[in-house]
C-alpha positions as CSV (number, residue, x, y, z in Angstrom):
1,X,-91.4,-31.4,-42.2
2,X,-89.2,-32.6,-39.3
3,X,-88.1,-30.6,-36.6
4,X,-85.2,-28.9,-37.6
5,X,-82.0,-29.8,-35.1
6,X,-79.9,-27.3,-33.7
7,X,-76.3,-27.3,-34.7
8,X,-73.2,-27.1,-32.3
9,X,-71.9,-24.0,-32.3
10,X,-68.1,-23.4,-33.6
11,X,-65.4,-21.4,-31.7
12,X,-65.8,-17.8,-31.2
13,X,-63.4,-16.2,-33.1
14,X,-62.5,-13.5,-30.9
15,X,-62.1,-15.8,-27.9
16,X,-59.9,-17.6,-29.9
17,X,-58.0,-14.8,-30.7
18,X,-57.7,-13.7,-27.2
19,X,-56.7,-17.2,-26.2
20,X,-53.4,-16.9,-28.6
21,X,-52.6,-13.6,-27.1
22,X,-52.8,-14.5,-23.4
23,X,-51.1,-17.7,-24.4
24,X,-48.0,-15.6,-25.8
25,X,-48.2,-13.5,-22.4
26,X,-47.9,-16.5,-20.5
27,X,-44.7,-18.0,-22.6
28,X,-43.4,-14.6,-21.8
29,X,-43.6,-14.8,-17.8
30,X,-42.6,-18.6,-18.2
31,X,-39.6,-17.4,-19.7
32,X,-38.9,-14.4,-17.0
33,X,-39.8,-16.3,-14.0
34,X,-37.0,-19.3,-15.1
35,X,-34.6,-16.3,-16.1
36,X,-35.4,-14.8,-12.1
37,X,-34.8,-18.7,-10.5
38,X,-31.4,-19.8,-12.6
39,X,-29.9,-16.2,-12.0
40,X,-31.0,-16.7,-8.2
41,X,-29.6,-20.1,-8.3
42,X,-26.2,-19.1,-9.9
43,X,-25.8,-16.1,-7.2
44,X,-26.6,-17.6,-4.3
45,X,-25.0,-21.5,-4.7
46,X,-22.3,-20.2,-7.1
47,X,-22.8,-22.9,-9.5
48,X,-19.6,-24.2,-11.3
49,X,-17.9,-21.7,-8.9
50,X,-15.0,-24.6,-7.4
51,X,-11.9,-23.8,-9.8
52,X,-10.3,-22.2,-12.6
53,X,-13.1,-22.9,-15.3
54,X,-16.1,-21.7,-13.2
55,X,-18.5,-19.7,-14.4
56,X,-19.3,-17.6,-11.5
57,X,-17.9,-13.8,-12.3
58,X,-16.5,-13.8,-8.9
59,X,-14.8,-17.0,-9.1
60,X,-13.3,-16.1,-12.6
61,X,-11.7,-12.8,-11.0
62,X,-10.6,-15.0,-8.1
63,X,-8.6,-17.3,-10.2
64,X,-6.3,-14.0,-11.5
65,X,-5.9,-12.7,-8.0
66,X,-5.1,-13.0,-4.3
67,X,-6.1,-11.4,-1.3
68,X,-4.8,-7.8,-0.3
69,X,-3.5,-9.3,2.9
70,X,-1.0,-11.3,1.1
71,X,0.8,-8.1,-0.5
72,X,3.9,-6.6,1.6
73,X,3.2,-3.4,0.7
74,X,-0.2,-2.7,-1.4
75,X,0.5,0.6,-2.0
76,X,0.6,1.2,-6.0
77,X,-1.1,-2.3,-6.4
78,X,-3.2,-3.2,-9.1
79,X,-6.6,-4.1,-7.8
80,X,-9.4,-5.3,-9.4
81,X,-13.6,-5.2,-7.7
82,X,-15.0,-8.6,-6.7
83,X,-18.2,-7.3,-5.9
84,X,-20.3,-4.2,-6.5
85,X,-18.0,-2.0,-4.5
86,X,-19.6,1.3,-2.2
87,X,-16.8,4.0,-2.6
88,X,-16.5,6.4,0.4
89,X,-15.4,10.0,0.9
90,X,-13.5,8.5,4.0
91,X,-13.0,5.2,5.9
92,X,-16.2,4.4,7.2
93,X,-17.7,7.6,6.4
94,X,-20.1,8.8,3.7
95,X,-20.9,6.8,0.4
96,X,-20.0,8.9,-2.7
97,X,-20.6,6.2,-5.3
98,X,-19.7,2.9,-6.4
99,X,-18.0,0.6,-8.9
100,X,-19.4,-2.7,-11.1
101,X,-17.7,-5.9,-10.8
102,X,-14.5,-5.9,-12.7
103,X,-13.6,-2.3,-12.1
104,X,-9.9,-1.8,-12.0
105,X,-7.8,0.6,-10.3
106,X,-4.7,1.4,-8.1
107,X,-4.3,1.8,-4.1
108,X,-3.1,5.1,-3.4
109,X,-3.4,5.2,0.7
110,X,-4.1,2.8,3.8
111,X,-5.0,0.9,5.0
112,X,-7.4,2.4,7.9
113,X,-9.4,0.2,10.3
114,X,-13.0,1.2,11.4
115,X,-15.1,-0.9,13.1
116,X,-13.7,-4.4,12.2
117,X,-13.4,-3.2,8.4
118,X,-10.0,-2.1,7.0
119,X,-10.4,0.3,3.8
120,X,-7.9,1.2,1.0
121,X,-8.0,4.1,-0.9
122,X,-8.6,3.2,-4.7
123,X,-7.8,5.4,-7.7
124,X,-10.0,3.5,-10.3
125,X,-9.5,3.8,-14.0
126,X,-13.2,5.4,-14.4
127,X,-15.8,6.4,-12.1
128,X,-15.5,7.7,-8.4
129,X,-12.3,7.6,-6.6
130,X,-12.4,7.2,-2.7
131,X,-12.0,4.6,0.4
132,X,-13.4,0.9,-0.1
133,X,-13.4,-1.9,1.7
134,X,-10.4,-4.4,1.4
135,X,-13.1,-7.3,1.3
136,X,-14.5,-5.9,-2.0
137,X,-11.2,-5.8,-3.7
138,X,-8.0,-8.1,-4.5
139,X,-5.0,-7.9,-6.1
140,X,-5.0,-8.3,-9.7
141,X,-2.4,-10.7,-10.5
142,X,-3.3,-11.5,-14.5
143,X,-5.7,-10.2,-16.5
144,X,-8.8,-12.7,-17.4
145,X,-8.9,-13.9,-21.1
146,X,-11.4,-12.9,-23.6
147,X,-14.0,-15.5,-22.8
148,X,-13.6,-15.0,-19.0
149,X,-14.0,-11.2,-19.9
150,X,-17.2,-11.7,-21.9
151,X,-18.8,-14.2,-18.9
152,X,-17.5,-11.5,-16.3
153,X,-19.6,-8.9,-18.6
154,X,-22.8,-11.2,-19.1
155,X,-22.9,-11.4,-15.4
156,X,-22.4,-7.4,-15.1
157,X,-25.7,-6.9,-17.1
158,X,-27.9,-9.8,-16.1
159,X,-29.8,-7.3,-13.6
160,X,-30.5,-5.0,-16.5
161,X,-31.5,-7.9,-18.6
162,X,-34.1,-9.0,-16.1
163,X,-35.6,-6.0,-16.0
164,X,-35.8,-5.7,-19.5
165,X,-37.7,-8.7,-19.5
166,X,-40.3,-7.3,-16.7
167,X,-40.5,-4.2,-18.7
168,X,-41.2,-5.9,-22.0
169,X,-43.5,-8.1,-20.3
170,X,-45.7,-5.2,-19.1
171,X,-45.9,-3.7,-22.5
172,X,-46.8,-7.0,-24.5
173,X,-49.6,-7.1,-21.9
174,X,-50.4,-3.6,-22.6
175,X,-50.5,-4.4,-26.1
176,X,-52.8,-7.5,-25.5
177,X,-55.2,-5.0,-23.9
178,X,-55.0,-3.0,-26.3
179,X,-55.6,-5.4,-29.3
180,X,-58.4,-6.6,-27.2
181,X,-60.0,-3.2,-27.6
182,X,-59.6,-3.4,-31.2
183,X,-61.0,-7.0,-31.9
184,X,-64.5,-6.6,-31.0
185,X,-65.0,-3.7,-33.7
186,X,-63.1,-5.5,-36.3
187,X,-65.2,-8.5,-36.3
188,X,-68.0,-6.6,-36.2
189,X,-67.1,-5.3,-39.6
190,X,-66.4,-8.4,-40.7
191,X,-70.0,-9.6,-39.8
192,X,-71.4,-6.3,-41.5
193,X,-69.5,-7.5,-44.5
194,X,-70.8,-11.3,-44.6
195,X,-74.1,-10.6,-43.4
196,X,-75.2,-7.5,-44.8
197,X,-78.4,-6.2,-43.8
198,X,-80.9,-4.9,-46.4
199,X,-82.5,-1.6,-44.8
200,X,-86.2,-2.4,-43.6
201,X,-88.6,1.0,-43.2
202,X,-90.2,0.9,-39.9
203,X,-93.4,1.9,-42.0
204,X,-93.3,-1.5,-43.3
205,X,-91.7,-3.5,-39.8
206,X,-93.8,-1.8,-37.3
207,X,-97.1,-2.5,-38.4
208,X,-96.3,-6.5,-38.6
209,X,-94.8,-6.2,-35.0
210,X,-97.9,-4.5,-33.8
211,X,-100.6,-6.9,-35.2
212,X,-97.7,-9.8,-33.6
213,X,-98.5,-7.7,-30.2
214,X,-101.9,-7.6,-31.1
215,X,-102.7,-11.2,-31.4
216,X,-100.4,-11.8,-28.2
217,X,-102.9,-9.7,-25.9
218,X,-105.6,-11.6,-27.2
219,X,-107.6,-13.8,-25.0
220,X,-108.2,-16.7,-27.7
221,X,-105.8,-19.3,-27.7
222,X,-105.6,-19.6,-31.4
223,X,-104.1,-16.0,-31.9
224,X,-101.3,-16.7,-29.8
225,X,-100.6,-19.1,-32.1
226,X,-101.0,-17.0,-35.3
227,X,-98.7,-14.6,-33.3
228,X,-96.2,-16.7,-33.0
229,X,-96.5,-18.3,-36.6
230,X,-96.3,-14.5,-37.8
231,X,-93.3,-13.7,-35.5
232,X,-91.4,-16.6,-37.1
233,X,-92.3,-15.3,-41.0
234,X,-90.3,-12.0,-39.6
235,X,-87.5,-14.5,-38.5
236,X,-87.7,-15.9,-42.2
237,X,-87.8,-12.5,-43.9
238,X,-84.8,-11.1,-41.7
239,X,-82.8,-14.0,-42.5
240,X,-83.3,-13.8,-46.3
241,X,-82.0,-10.2,-46.0
242,X,-79.1,-11.5,-44.5
243,X,-78.4,-13.5,-47.6
244,X,-77.6,-16.8,-45.5
245,X,-77.6,-20.1,-48.1
246,X,-80.4,-22.7,-47.1
247,X,-83.7,-23.3,-48.5
248,X,-85.3,-23.1,-44.8
249,X,-85.4,-21.2,-41.5
250,X,-83.6,-24.2,-39.8
251,X,-80.9,-24.0,-42.6
252,X,-80.0,-20.6,-42.8
253,X,-79.6,-20.9,-39.2
254,X,-77.1,-23.5,-39.5
255,X,-75.5,-21.6,-41.9
256,X,-74.7,-18.8,-39.0
257,X,-71.9,-18.2,-36.7
258,X,-72.7,-17.6,-33.4
259,X,-70.6,-14.8,-33.0
260,X,-72.1,-12.7,-35.5
261,X,-75.3,-13.9,-34.5
262,X,-75.5,-13.4,-30.7
263,X,-78.9,-14.2,-30.3
264,X,-78.9,-17.3,-32.3
265,X,-79.8,-19.8,-29.5
266,X,-83.1,-17.6,-28.8
267,X,-84.0,-17.9,-32.7
268,X,-83.7,-21.5,-32.7
269,X,-85.4,-22.1,-29.5
270,X,-88.1,-19.7,-30.6
271,X,-88.2,-21.4,-34.5
272,X,-88.8,-25.1,-32.5
273,X,-91.7,-23.4,-31.0
274,X,-93.5,-22.7,-34.0
275,X,-92.5,-26.0,-35.4
276,X,-94.8,-27.8,-32.9
277,X,-97.6,-25.3,-33.2
278,X,-97.3,-26.2,-37.2
279,X,-96.6,-29.8,-36.9
280,X,-98.9,-30.6,-33.7
281,X,-101.8,-28.3,-34.3
282,X,-104.3,-28.1,-31.3
283,X,-103.2,-30.8,-29.8
284,X,-100.0,-28.7,-28.9
285,X,-101.1,-27.0,-25.8
286,X,-100.0,-23.2,-25.2
287,X,-101.0,-20.8,-22.5
288,X,-101.0,-16.9,-22.9
289,X,-97.8,-16.7,-20.6
290,X,-96.0,-19.4,-22.4
291,X,-96.7,-17.4,-26.0
292,X,-95.3,-14.1,-24.1
293,X,-91.9,-16.1,-23.2
294,X,-91.7,-17.1,-27.2
295,X,-92.4,-13.9,-28.7
296,X,-89.8,-12.4,-26.1
297,X,-87.1,-14.7,-28.1
298,X,-88.0,-13.3,-31.0
299,X,-88.1,-9.7,-29.8
300,X,-84.6,-10.0,-28.9
301,X,-83.6,-11.5,-32.4
302,X,-85.5,-8.3,-34.1
303,X,-84.0,-6.1,-32.1
304,X,-80.1,-7.2,-32.3
305,X,-80.7,-6.3,-36.0
306,X,-82.8,-3.2,-35.7
307,X,-85.7,-4.6,-37.4
308,X,-88.4,-3.0,-34.7
């Protein structure tokens, strides 16, 4: 019988599933990075901010407003917040709240100049009322149309969208860890279903293994060869009980997925030595140390499947 060649092992299903999950996570990270970079560009450079048709929230509002300083008497004027507007209990005093971009209100008092800043008291339609900086508000001449109001609203929720993506990414990462913890038992169950092992009593197996160890400890080279041959016979019995297809040990080993047989390489290596002993006979030289190494390979296989 010619030496049987070990087939190339196919991909590990567990590794493939985990790779797909990691790929999904990386795609989410890329999307988050793009959102952050694009929003940063819009905020800093004012993309499309030139002209009435600009897509920047502030530019849209500016197209419907004019500065407070252009009014002869701003008291009672309808104003709108151009930025996120801090509200104070007194000019330059304690901050008591804030108003979002696009918040409407009416000037009731002012102006008061403090440290180079001009403050007006604004009665907002909703939220906190108080003193605000003139640079944060403008006189509202006309109301933005529906499309413009929608764009302003999108800009107002953009920070929450970015945080939502961050939180979602964290949850996906946690879910990946959870799935990974569940993959191993699932694959083990699949292996048990595909390759059921018939229970072998210790009374039948241990004497065989003890006999192999006895041959291995002998000072006779022929006994070392016998130990390897008998260990290979035990390997054949194990593969038969795994219900693997094939007529020879080599055929059965070729039918195994490495993910279902973690000591598959050890089994192949040991079986190849047995084949050389069988084919070359006395011309194949082996010492006791080498025999111990080969029997150690068989032992790894048998312990994986709880044969010994």
